[in-house]
PASEKOL-259192 format. One record per residue (C-alpha): residue number from 1; residue in three letters; x, y, z. Coordinates in nm, 4 decimals, always signed. Layout:
BEGIN
site k: NUM, r: ALA, east: X, north: Y, up: Z
...
//
This chain:
BEGIN
site k: 1, r: UNK, east: -11.7759, north: +6.0230, up: +6.1765
site k: 2, r: UNK, east: -12.0191, north: +6.0343, up: +5.8852
site k: 3, r: UNK, east: -11.9412, north: +6.0163, up: +5.5150
site k: 4, r: UNK, east: -12.1227, north: +6.0524, up: +5.1834
site k: 5, r: UNK, east: -12.0289, north: +5.9827, up: +4.8252
site k: 6, r: UNK, east: -12.1512, north: +6.2044, up: +4.5453
site k: 7, r: UNK, east: -12.1282, north: +6.2077, up: +4.1669
site k: 8, r: UNK, east: -12.1416, north: +6.5412, up: +3.9879
site k: 9, r: UNK, east: -12.0764, north: +6.6577, up: +3.6326
site k: 10, r: UNK, east: -11.9247, north: +6.9831, up: +3.5067
site k: 11, r: UNK, east: -12.1334, north: +7.2718, up: +3.3803
site k: 12, r: UNK, east: -12.0639, north: +7.3924, up: +3.0257
site k: 13, r: UNK, east: -12.1693, north: +7.7520, up: +2.9650
site k: 14, r: UNK, east: -12.3387, north: +7.8004, up: +2.6298
site k: 15, r: UNK, east: -12.3578, north: +8.1715, up: +2.7033
site k: 16, r: UNK, east: -12.0402, north: +8.2559, up: +2.8916
site k: 17, r: UNK, east: -11.9748, north: +8.3796, up: +3.2400
site k: 18, r: UNK, east: -11.6556, north: +8.5843, up: +3.2341
site k: 19, r: UNK, east: -11.5892, north: +8.8500, up: +3.4941
site k: 20, r: UNK, east: -11.6814, north: +8.9189, up: +3.8540
site k: 21, r: UNK, east: -11.8575, north: +9.2089, up: +4.0184
site k: 22, r: UNK, east: -11.6400, north: +9.4185, up: +4.2472
site k: 23, r: UNK, east: -11.9023, north: +9.4014, up: +4.5215
site k: 24, r: UNK, east: -11.9930, north: +9.0822, up: +4.7037
site k: 25, r: UNK, east: -11.7995, north: +8.7569, up: +4.6919
site k: 26, r: UNK, east: -11.7514, north: +8.5807, up: +4.3598
site k: 27, r: UNK, east: -12.0647, north: +8.7235, up: +4.2002
site k: 28, r: UNK, east: -12.0802, north: +8.6903, up: +3.8197
site k: 29, r: UNK, east: -12.0671, north: +9.0096, up: +3.6151
site k: 30, r: UNK, east: -12.2435, north: +8.8453, up: +3.3202
site k: 31, r: UNK, east: -12.5399, north: +8.6085, up: +3.2966
site k: 32, r: UNK, east: -12.4768, north: +8.2543, up: +3.1764
site k: 33, r: UNK, east: -12.6793, north: +7.9657, up: +3.0368
site k: 34, r: UNK, east: -12.5320, north: +7.6190, up: +3.0737
site k: 35, r: UNK, east: -12.5809, north: +7.2489, up: +3.0170
site k: 36, r: UNK, east: -12.4577, north: +6.9828, up: +3.2588
site k: 37, r: UNK, east: -12.2232, north: +6.7442, up: +3.0784
site k: 38, r: UNK, east: -12.3493, north: +6.3920, up: +3.1295
site k: 39, r: UNK, east: -12.0602, north: +6.1600, up: +3.0469
site k: 40, r: UNK, east: -11.7977, north: +6.3576, up: +3.2400
site k: 41, r: UNK, east: -11.7986, north: +6.2672, up: +3.6081
site k: 42, r: UNK, east: -11.6463, north: +6.3836, up: +3.9334
site k: 43, r: UNK, east: -11.6637, north: +6.1176, up: +4.2049
site k: 44, r: UNK, east: -11.6235, north: +6.2566, up: +4.5562
site k: 45, r: UNK, east: -11.6307, north: +6.1086, up: +4.9043
site k: 46, r: UNK, east: -11.6678, north: +6.3541, up: +5.1922
site k: 47, r: UNK, east: -11.6081, north: +6.2698, up: +5.5593
site k: 48, r: UNK, east: -11.6923, north: +6.4850, up: +5.8576
site k: 49, r: UNK, east: -11.4128, north: +6.5804, up: +6.0947
site k: 50, r: UNK, east: -11.4081, north: +6.7290, up: +6.4414
site k: 51, r: UNK, east: -11.3557, north: +7.1019, up: +6.4823
site k: 52, r: UNK, east: -10.9901, north: +7.0571, up: +6.5886
site k: 53, r: UNK, east: -10.8940, north: +6.8907, up: +6.2577
site k: 54, r: UNK, east: -10.8267, north: +7.0938, up: +5.9413
site k: 55, r: UNK, east: -11.0409, north: +7.0875, up: +5.6308
site k: 56, r: UNK, east: -10.8676, north: +6.8958, up: +5.3538
site k: 57, r: UNK, east: -10.9432, north: +6.8297, up: +4.9875
site k: 58, r: UNK, east: -10.7543, north: +6.5713, up: +4.7818
site k: 59, r: UNK, east: -10.7859, north: +6.5494, up: +4.4043
site k: 60, r: UNK, east: -10.6508, north: +6.2318, up: +4.2434
site k: 61, r: UNK, east: -10.4720, north: +6.1666, up: +4.5708
site k: 62, r: UNK, east: -10.2979, north: +6.5053, up: +4.5797
site k: 63, r: UNK, east: -10.3660, north: +6.7453, up: +4.8681
site k: 64, r: UNK, east: -10.4991, north: +7.0729, up: +4.7284
site k: 65, r: UNK, east: -10.3985, north: +7.4203, up: +4.8388
site k: 66, r: UNK, east: -10.6072, north: +7.4940, up: +5.1545
site k: 67, r: UNK, east: -10.6428, north: +7.8636, up: +5.0714
site k: 68, r: UNK, east: -10.8425, north: +7.7755, up: +4.7564
site k: 69, r: UNK, east: -11.1129, north: +7.6122, up: +4.9704
site k: 70, r: UNK, east: -11.1008, north: +7.8150, up: +5.2921
site k: 71, r: UNK, east: -11.3636, north: +8.0761, up: +5.1900
site k: 72, r: UNK, east: -11.6072, north: +7.7973, up: +5.0973
site k: 73, r: UNK, east: -11.5700, north: +7.6048, up: +5.4232
site k: 74, r: UNK, east: -11.5797, north: +7.9201, up: +5.6347
site k: 75, r: UNK, east: -11.9025, north: +8.0399, up: +5.4717
site k: 76, r: UNK, east: -12.0580, north: +7.6923, up: +5.4942
site k: 77, r: UNK, east: -11.9979, north: +7.6749, up: +5.8692
site k: 78, r: UNK, east: -12.1348, north: +8.0252, up: +5.9150
site k: 79, r: UNK, east: -12.4498, north: +7.9641, up: +5.7120
site k: 80, r: UNK, east: -12.5227, north: +7.6181, up: +5.8550
site k: 81, r: UNK, east: -12.4239, north: +7.7012, up: +6.2154
site k: 82, r: UNK, east: -12.1851, north: +7.4097, up: +6.2545
site k: 83, r: UNK, east: -11.8303, north: +7.3581, up: +6.3752
site k: 84, r: UNK, east: -11.7766, north: +7.0448, up: +6.1651
site k: 85, r: UNK, east: -11.4714, north: +7.0204, up: +5.9422
site k: 86, r: UNK, east: -11.4406, north: +6.8018, up: +5.6329
site k: 87, r: UNK, east: -11.2082, north: +6.5679, up: +5.4458
site k: 88, r: UNK, east: -11.2876, north: +6.5172, up: +5.0766
site k: 89, r: UNK, east: -11.1431, north: +6.2754, up: +4.8229
site k: 90, r: UNK, east: -11.2230, north: +6.3572, up: +4.4601
site k: 91, r: UNK, east: -11.1425, north: +6.2044, up: +4.1215
site k: 92, r: UNK, east: -11.2361, north: +6.3223, up: +3.7728
site k: 93, r: UNK, east: -11.3027, north: +6.1016, up: +3.4713
site k: 94, r: UNK, east: -11.1649, north: +6.3859, up: +3.2553
site k: 95, r: UNK, east: -10.8541, north: +6.6099, up: +3.2656
site k: 96, r: UNK, east: -10.8455, north: +6.8494, up: +3.5621
site k: 97, r: UNK, east: -10.7636, north: +7.2222, up: +3.5403
site k: 98, r: UNK, east: -10.7501, north: +7.1963, up: +3.1617
site k: 99, r: UNK, east: -11.0526, north: +7.3998, up: +3.0566
site k: 100, r: UNK, east: -11.3208, north: +7.1364, up: +3.1190
site k: 101, r: UNK, east: -11.4851, north: +7.3085, up: +3.4169
site k: 102, r: UNK, east: -11.3535, north: +7.0642, up: +3.6770
site k: 103, r: UNK, east: -11.3897, north: +7.3335, up: +3.9440
site k: 104, r: UNK, east: -11.7646, north: +7.3490, up: +3.8739
site k: 105, r: UNK, east: -11.8248, north: +6.9793, up: +3.9415
site k: 106, r: UNK, east: -11.5744, north: +6.9776, up: +4.2288
site k: 107, r: UNK, east: -11.7279, north: +7.2634, up: +4.4258
site k: 108, r: UNK, east: -12.0809, north: +7.1451, up: +4.3422
site k: 109, r: UNK, east: -11.9911, north: +6.8130, up: +4.5060
site k: 110, r: UNK, east: -11.8579, north: +6.9928, up: +4.8122
site k: 111, r: UNK, east: -12.1625, north: +7.2183, up: +4.8325
site k: 112, r: UNK, east: -12.4150, north: +6.9361, up: +4.8076
site k: 113, r: UNK, east: -12.2188, north: +6.6796, up: +5.0067
site k: 114, r: UNK, east: -12.1268, north: +6.9038, up: +5.2989
site k: 115, r: UNK, east: -12.4767, north: +7.0497, up: +5.3133
site k: 116, r: UNK, east: -12.6149, north: +6.6973, up: +5.3245
site k: 117, r: UNK, east: -12.3768, north: +6.5917, up: +5.6013
site k: 118, r: UNK, east: -12.4579, north: +6.8929, up: +5.8167
site k: 119, r: UNK, east: -12.8347, north: +6.8850, up: +5.7618
site k: 120, r: UNK, east: -12.8463, north: +6.5096, up: +5.8285
site k: 121, r: UNK, east: -12.5933, north: +6.5096, up: +6.1103
site k: 122, r: UNK, east: -12.6883, north: +6.2417, up: +6.3582
site k: 123, r: UNK, east: -12.9057, north: +6.0514, up: +6.1071
site k: 124, r: UNK, east: -12.8200, north: +5.6982, up: +6.0053
site k: 125, r: UNK, east: -12.8747, north: +5.7515, up: +5.6314
site k: 126, r: UNK, east: -12.8009, north: +6.0733, up: +5.4401
site k: 127, r: UNK, east: -13.0817, north: +6.2225, up: +5.2372
site k: 128, r: UNK, east: -13.0305, north: +6.4329, up: +4.9266
site k: 129, r: UNK, east: -13.0894, north: +6.7992, up: +5.0112
site k: 130, r: UNK, east: -13.4388, north: +6.9254, up: +4.9333
site k: 131, r: UNK, east: -13.5120, north: +7.2200, up: +4.7064
site k: 132, r: UNK, east: -13.4275, north: +7.4783, up: +4.9719
site k: 133, r: UNK, east: -13.1016, north: +7.3126, up: +5.0733
site k: 134, r: UNK, east: -13.0019, north: +7.2562, up: +4.7102
site k: 135, r: UNK, east: -13.0457, north: +7.6289, up: +4.6485
site k: 136, r: UNK, east: -12.8239, north: +7.6926, up: +4.9515
site k: 137, r: UNK, east: -12.5691, north: +7.4419, up: +4.8175
site k: 138, r: UNK, east: -12.5704, north: +7.6354, up: +4.4887
site k: 139, r: UNK, east: -12.5000, north: +7.9551, up: +4.6777
site k: 140, r: UNK, east: -12.2182, north: +7.7970, up: +4.8786
site k: 141, r: UNK, east: -12.0631, north: +7.6284, up: +4.5739
site k: 142, r: UNK, east: -12.0538, north: +7.9694, up: +4.4050
site k: 143, r: UNK, east: -11.8109, north: +8.0903, up: +4.6721
site k: 144, r: UNK, east: -11.5541, north: +7.8469, up: +4.5346
site k: 145, r: UNK, east: -11.6469, north: +7.8677, up: +4.1660
site k: 146, r: UNK, east: -11.9313, north: +8.0674, up: +4.0136
site k: 147, r: UNK, east: -11.9941, north: +7.7981, up: +3.7518
site k: 148, r: UNK, east: -12.0325, north: +7.5444, up: +4.0351
site k: 149, r: UNK, east: -12.3554, north: +7.7207, up: +4.1305
site k: 150, r: UNK, east: -12.4988, north: +7.5732, up: +3.8086
site k: 151, r: UNK, east: -12.3476, north: +7.2247, up: +3.8487
site k: 152, r: UNK, east: -12.5646, north: +7.1354, up: +4.1515
site k: 153, r: UNK, east: -12.8392, north: +7.0730, up: +3.8933
site k: 154, r: UNK, east: -12.8626, north: +6.8462, up: +3.5922
site k: 155, r: UNK, east: -13.0040, north: +6.9558, up: +3.2589
site k: 156, r: UNK, east: -12.9997, north: +7.3244, up: +3.1656
site k: 157, r: UNK, east: -12.9359, north: +7.6098, up: +3.4064
site k: 158, r: UNK, east: -12.9217, north: +7.9875, up: +3.4272
site k: 159, r: UNK, east: -12.6996, north: +8.2000, up: +3.6504
site k: 160, r: UNK, east: -12.8098, north: +8.5642, up: +3.6226
site k: 161, r: UNK, east: -12.5582, north: +8.8461, up: +3.6519
site k: 162, r: UNK, east: -12.5024, north: +8.9316, up: +4.0169
site k: 163, r: UNK, east: -12.6950, north: +8.6262, up: +4.1361
site k: 164, r: UNK, east: -12.5959, north: +8.4355, up: +4.4478
site k: 165, r: UNK, east: -12.7318, north: +8.1059, up: +4.3165
site k: 166, r: UNK, east: -12.8264, north: +7.9408, up: +3.9898
site k: 167, r: UNK, east: -13.1706, north: +7.8325, up: +3.8780
site k: 168, r: UNK, east: -13.2779, north: +7.5271, up: +3.6864
site k: 169, r: UNK, east: -13.4300, north: +7.5987, up: +3.3456
site k: 170, r: UNK, east: -13.5049, north: +7.2466, up: +3.2214
site k: 171, r: UNK, east: -13.4189, north: +6.8893, up: +3.3045
site k: 172, r: UNK, east: -13.2184, north: +6.6767, up: +3.0586
site k: 173, r: UNK, east: -13.5433, north: +6.5478, up: +2.9085
site k: 174, r: UNK, east: -13.6018, north: +6.8930, up: +2.7553
site k: 175, r: UNK, east: -13.3569, north: +6.8174, up: +2.4733
site k: 176, r: UNK, east: -13.2509, north: +6.4511, up: +2.4778
site k: 177, r: UNK, east: -13.1157, north: +6.4635, up: +2.1201
site k: 178, r: UNK, east: -12.8568, north: +6.7325, up: +2.2011
site k: 179, r: UNK, east: -12.4972, north: +6.6133, up: +2.2086
site k: 180, r: UNK, east: -12.1763, north: +6.7835, up: +2.3129
site k: 181, r: UNK, east: -11.8583, north: +6.6481, up: +2.1570
site k: 182, r: UNK, east: -11.5535, north: +6.7553, up: +2.3562
site k: 183, r: UNK, east: -11.2429, north: +6.7757, up: +2.1386
site k: 184, r: UNK, east: -10.9501, north: +6.7456, up: +2.3799
site k: 185, r: UNK, east: -10.6539, north: +6.9313, up: +2.2347
site k: 186, r: UNK, east: -10.4320, north: +6.9088, up: +2.5450
site k: 187, r: UNK, east: -10.4503, north: +6.7417, up: +2.8868
site k: 188, r: UNK, east: -10.1929, north: +6.9742, up: +3.0448
site k: 189, r: UNK, east: -10.3080, north: +7.2137, up: +3.3200
site k: 190, r: UNK, east: -10.3643, north: +7.5617, up: +3.1831
site k: 191, r: UNK, east: -10.1099, north: +7.8299, up: +3.2689
site k: 192, r: UNK, east: -10.3682, north: +8.0982, up: +3.3583
site k: 193, r: UNK, east: -10.6420, north: +8.0153, up: +3.6086
site k: 194, r: UNK, east: -10.9880, north: +8.1405, up: +3.5139
site k: 195, r: UNK, east: -11.0027, north: +8.3545, up: +3.8264
site k: 196, r: UNK, east: -10.6776, north: +8.5434, up: +3.7630
site k: 197, r: UNK, east: -10.7491, north: +8.5747, up: +3.3897
site k: 198, r: UNK, east: -11.0933, north: +8.7223, up: +3.4545
site k: 199, r: UNK, east: -10.9473, north: +8.9825, up: +3.6868
site k: 200, r: UNK, east: -10.6750, north: +9.0736, up: +3.4405
site k: 201, r: UNK, east: -10.9384, north: +9.1133, up: +3.1714
site k: 202, r: UNK, east: -11.1509, north: +9.3351, up: +3.3949
site k: 203, r: UNK, east: -10.8613, north: +9.5566, up: +3.4901
site k: 204, r: UNK, east: -10.6884, north: +9.6000, up: +3.1556
site k: 205, r: UNK, east: -10.8978, north: +9.5023, up: +2.8543
site k: 206, r: UNK, east: -11.0599, north: +9.7917, up: +2.6627
site k: 207, r: UNK, east: -11.3241, north: +9.5436, up: +2.5458
site k: 208, r: UNK, east: -11.4354, north: +9.4345, up: +2.8924
site k: 209, r: UNK, east: -11.7123, north: +9.6948, up: +2.9268
site k: 210, r: UNK, east: -11.8659, north: +9.6191, up: +2.5857
site k: 211, r: UNK, east: -11.8387, north: +9.2460, up: +2.6610
site k: 212, r: UNK, east: -12.0412, north: +9.2884, up: +2.9821
site k: 213, r: UNK, east: -12.3119, north: +9.4858, up: +2.8000
site k: 214, r: UNK, east: -12.3273, north: +9.2514, up: +2.5023
site k: 215, r: UNK, east: -12.3469, north: +8.9345, up: +2.7139
site k: 216, r: UNK, east: -12.6869, north: +9.0394, up: +2.8504
site k: 217, r: UNK, east: -12.8285, north: +9.0775, up: +2.4991
site k: 218, r: UNK, east: -12.6910, north: +8.7418, up: +2.3838
site k: 219, r: UNK, east: -12.8241, north: +8.5663, up: +2.6944
site k: 220, r: UNK, east: -13.1774, north: +8.6972, up: +2.6457
site k: 221, r: UNK, east: -13.1858, north: +8.5669, up: +2.2874
site k: 222, r: UNK, east: -13.0295, north: +8.2345, up: +2.3852
site k: 223, r: UNK, east: -13.3006, north: +8.1707, up: +2.6450
site k: 224, r: UNK, east: -13.5568, north: +8.1834, up: +2.3643
site k: 225, r: UNK, east: -13.3511, north: +7.9592, up: +2.1357
site k: 226, r: UNK, east: -13.3029, north: +7.7014, up: +2.4101
site k: 227, r: UNK, east: -13.6733, north: +7.6988, up: +2.4883
site k: 228, r: UNK, east: -13.7480, north: +7.6323, up: +2.1194
site k: 229, r: UNK, east: -13.4681, north: +7.3741, up: +2.0822
site k: 230, r: UNK, east: -13.3405, north: +7.5855, up: +1.7940
site k: 231, r: UNK, east: -12.9886, north: +7.4486, up: +1.7484
site k: 232, r: UNK, east: -12.8911, north: +7.6839, up: +1.4686
site k: 233, r: UNK, east: -12.9811, north: +7.9990, up: +1.6588
site k: 234, r: UNK, east: -12.8455, north: +7.8699, up: +1.9903
site k: 235, r: UNK, east: -12.5277, north: +7.7622, up: +1.8128
site k: 236, r: UNK, east: -12.4864, north: +8.1032, up: +1.6512
site k: 237, r: UNK, east: -12.5287, north: +8.2732, up: +1.9880
site k: 238, r: UNK, east: -12.2950, north: +8.0300, up: +2.1663
site k: 239, r: UNK, east: -12.0325, north: +8.1029, up: +1.8995
site k: 240, r: UNK, east: -12.0736, north: +8.4780, up: +1.9434
site k: 241, r: UNK, east: -12.0502, north: +8.4433, up: +2.3207
site k: 242, r: UNK, east: -11.7256, north: +8.2479, up: +2.3320
site k: 243, r: UNK, east: -11.5566, north: +8.4518, up: +2.0583
site k: 244, r: UNK, east: -11.6423, north: +8.7815, up: +2.2263
site k: 245, r: UNK, east: -11.5360, north: +8.6473, up: +2.5648
site k: 246, r: UNK, east: -11.1988, north: +8.5376, up: +2.4282
site k: 247, r: UNK, east: -11.1587, north: +8.8625, up: +2.2334
site k: 248, r: UNK, east: -11.1945, north: +9.0604, up: +2.5560
site k: 249, r: UNK, east: -10.9398, north: +8.8338, up: +2.7276
site k: 250, r: UNK, east: -10.6907, north: +8.8492, up: +2.4404
site k: 251, r: UNK, east: -10.6988, north: +9.2292, up: +2.4645
site k: 252, r: UNK, east: -10.5894, north: +9.2219, up: +2.8308
site k: 253, r: UNK, east: -10.2380, north: +9.3240, up: +2.9375
site k: 254, r: UNK, east: -10.0627, north: +9.0868, up: +2.9294
site k: 255, r: UNK, east: -10.2935, north: +8.9009, up: +2.6895
site k: 256, r: UNK, east: -10.4885, north: +8.5939, up: +2.7997
site k: 257, r: UNK, east: -10.4573, north: +8.3376, up: +2.5220
site k: 258, r: UNK, east: -10.5840, north: +7.9849, up: +2.5767
site k: 259, r: UNK, east: -10.6027, north: +7.8721, up: +2.2142
site k: 260, r: UNK, east: -10.3632, north: +7.6148, up: +2.0722
site k: 261, r: UNK, east: -10.3101, north: +7.5405, up: +1.7006
site k: 262, r: UNK, east: -10.5346, north: +7.2349, up: +1.7428
site k: 263, r: UNK, east: -10.8072, north: +7.4555, up: +1.8945
site k: 264, r: UNK, east: -10.8067, north: +7.6762, up: +1.5855
site k: 265, r: UNK, east: -10.8062, north: +7.3656, up: +1.3676
site k: 266, r: UNK, east: -11.1268, north: +7.2420, up: +1.5313
site k: 267, r: UNK, east: -11.2874, north: +7.5858, up: +1.4969
site k: 268, r: UNK, east: -11.2071, north: +7.5922, up: +1.1259
site k: 269, r: UNK, east: -11.3265, north: +7.2332, up: +1.0811
site k: 270, r: UNK, east: -11.6616, north: +7.3212, up: +1.2367
site k: 271, r: UNK, east: -11.6975, north: +7.6138, up: +0.9966
site k: 272, r: UNK, east: -11.6307, north: +7.3739, up: +0.7086
site k: 273, r: UNK, east: -11.8883, north: +7.1278, up: +0.8408
site k: 274, r: UNK, east: -12.1535, north: +7.3985, up: +0.8446
site k: 275, r: UNK, east: -12.0855, north: +7.4791, up: +0.4793
site k: 276, r: UNK, east: -12.1726, north: +7.1126, up: +0.4118
site k: 277, r: UNK, east: -12.5044, north: +7.1452, up: +0.5949
site k: 278, r: UNK, east: -12.3893, north: +6.9689, up: +0.9123
site k: 279, r: UNK, east: -12.5161, north: +7.1430, up: +1.2258
site k: 280, r: UNK, east: -12.1993, north: +7.1671, up: +1.4368
site k: 281, r: UNK, east: -12.1426, north: +7.4724, up: +1.6536
site k: 282, r: UNK, east: -11.8298, north: +7.5107, up: +1.8647
site k: 283, r: UNK, east: -11.7695, north: +7.6847, up: +2.1947
site k: 284, r: UNK, east: -11.4671, north: +7.7265, up: +2.4228
site k: 285, r: UNK, east: -11.4111, north: +7.8103, up: +2.7873
site k: 286, r: UNK, east: -11.0957, north: +7.9228, up: +2.9664
site k: 287, r: UNK, east: -10.8766, north: +7.6532, up: +2.8178
site k: 288, r: UNK, east: -10.7770, north: +7.5004, up: +2.4829
site k: 289, r: UNK, east: -11.0521, north: +7.2376, up: +2.4593
site k: 290, r: UNK, east: -11.3279, north: +7.2858, up: +2.2022
site k: 291, r: UNK, east: -11.6833, north: +7.1669, up: +2.2713
site k: 292, r: UNK, east: -11.9073, north: +7.1100, up: +1.9723
site k: 293, r: UNK, east: -12.2872, north: +7.1218, up: +1.9886
site k: 294, r: UNK, east: -12.4693, north: +6.8899, up: +1.7509
site k: 295, r: UNK, east: -12.7587, north: +6.6433, up: +1.7377
site k: 296, r: UNK, east: -12.7267, north: +6.2719, up: +1.8089
site k: 297, r: UNK, east: -12.7814, north: +6.1653, up: +1.4460
site k: 298, r: UNK, east: -12.4900, north: +6.3829, up: +1.3304
site k: 299, r: UNK, east: -12.2484, north: +6.3039, up: +1.6137
site k: 300, r: UNK, east: -12.0637, north: +6.0262, up: +1.4310
site k: 301, r: UNK, east: -11.9979, north: +6.2368, up: +1.1230
site k: 302, r: UNK, east: -11.8880, north: +6.5368, up: +1.3290
site k: 303, r: UNK, east: -11.6429, north: +6.3231, up: +1.5254
site k: 304, r: UNK, east: -11.4964, north: +6.1595, up: +1.2155
site k: 305, r: UNK, east: -11.4509, north: +6.4843, up: +1.0240
site k: 306, r: UNK, east: -11.2861, north: +6.6569, up: +1.3195
site k: 307, r: UNK, east: -11.0527, north: +6.3602, up: +1.3664
site k: 308, r: UNK, east: -10.9598, north: +6.3738, up: +0.9972
site k: 309, r: UNK, east: -10.9082, north: +6.7509, up: +1.0015
site k: 310, r: UNK, east: -10.7020, north: +6.7659, up: +1.3226
site k: 311, r: UNK, east: -10.4965, north: +6.4501, up: +1.3813
site k: 312, r: UNK, east: -10.4137, north: +6.3662, up: +1.7417
site k: 313, r: UNK, east: -10.7389, north: +6.4794, up: +1.9006
site k: 314, r: UNK, east: -10.9122, north: +6.2695, up: +2.1617
site k: 315, r: UNK, east: -11.2856, north: +6.2958, up: +2.2185
site k: 316, r: UNK, east: -11.5384, north: +6.2774, up: +2.4990
site k: 317, r: UNK, east: -11.9043, north: +6.2403, up: +2.4058
site k: 318, r: UNK, east: -12.1534, north: +6.4075, up: +2.6376
site k: 319, r: UNK, east: -12.5256, north: +6.4797, up: +2.6563
site k: 320, r: UNK, east: -12.7458, north: +6.6780, up: +2.8950
site k: 321, r: UNK, east: -12.6672, north: +6.5271, up: +3.2331
site k: 322, r: UNK, east: -12.8897, north: +6.4142, up: +3.5171
site k: 323, r: UNK, east: -12.8937, north: +6.5590, up: +3.8668
site k: 324, r: UNK, east: -12.6036, north: +6.4769, up: +4.0986
site k: 325, r: UNK, east: -12.6275, north: +6.1416, up: +4.2721
site k: 326, r: UNK, east: -12.5631, north: +6.1173, up: +4.6444
site k: 327, r: UNK, east: -12.5611, north: +5.8309, up: +4.8908
site k: 328, r: UNK, east: -12.4091, north: +5.6972, up: +5.2096
site k: 329, r: UNK, east: -12.0465, north: +5.5854, up: +5.2060
site k: 330, r: UNK, east: -11.9168, north: +5.2916, up: +5.4053
site k: 331, r: UNK, east: -11.5364, north: +5.3105, up: +5.4047
site k: 332, r: UNK, east: -11.3360, north: +4.9909, up: +5.4293
site k: 333, r: UNK, east: -11.0932, north: +5.1726, up: +5.6516
site k: 334, r: UNK, east: -11.0660, north: +5.5051, up: +5.8238
site k: 335, r: UNK, east: -10.9300, north: +5.7813, up: +5.5953
site k: 336, r: UNK, east: -10.5750, north: +5.8975, up: +5.6469
site k: 337, r: UNK, east: -10.5478, north: +6.1736, up: +5.9002
//
């Protein structure tokens, strides 16, 4: 039996992915631009198993629902021509299933780690997948979570609409001064999964069609702003993207509403900061947490003013993250069967 350990970080969309195409498997209906959140980590150990043992994923010691992972493992075996099965142990340094993109880092770890184990099967030391295999890992990770296609890379990424895999735009060195302050408003798991909420939005929201069209325009402008490191313009576009995404979801039947009173408090506090000349631009995903884009020299002030405006918040400070880290794992004992 072989095993690897891998560290990944979640992918925060600055221009949002929300909605799936009806053709293909888990293909995004909108393009997205994202930054990998260095400072939030998913630590995963993956063991190979024989073909007569089931695949199993454990998060924080809890066995996860097999059906959530079955399409990923089935496609991986088909694409890599293997009969290996896998046992994965994963832990997050941040709240899981709470709107912090834990599925992106989790499936990215599975995509990279399993690809590594299969491609290096029979070798003494695992080697990080090369460019071709990393692209394949991105494609496989997408089966489990479209945002995971981006999380196989550090830095800044792009997942075009309808794409099977993500592409790297820039490494973290492109914008080392950028900071992302995560304002955690709740650590409870969200009631609506992103997948079910997206489908409800697609099927019932009158704003879904305009959202799909508009997202392409916003993404094209955001690519230019990111290239120029133009925080004001990128922040404006990120704000438009998340507000229009949530507006389409709120108009679904029944409505999809992730915001909490504390979420709205952070949004309003960011608006107040901007009136004071502080460059702080918020964004939200499918959950109540608010992520605030700012520069390193303004991070302290942003954090303090948000804490004063919305008592009870906790914070996670992040910056553009590095590529996933992978290496051999030497267990002290055999994993539980």
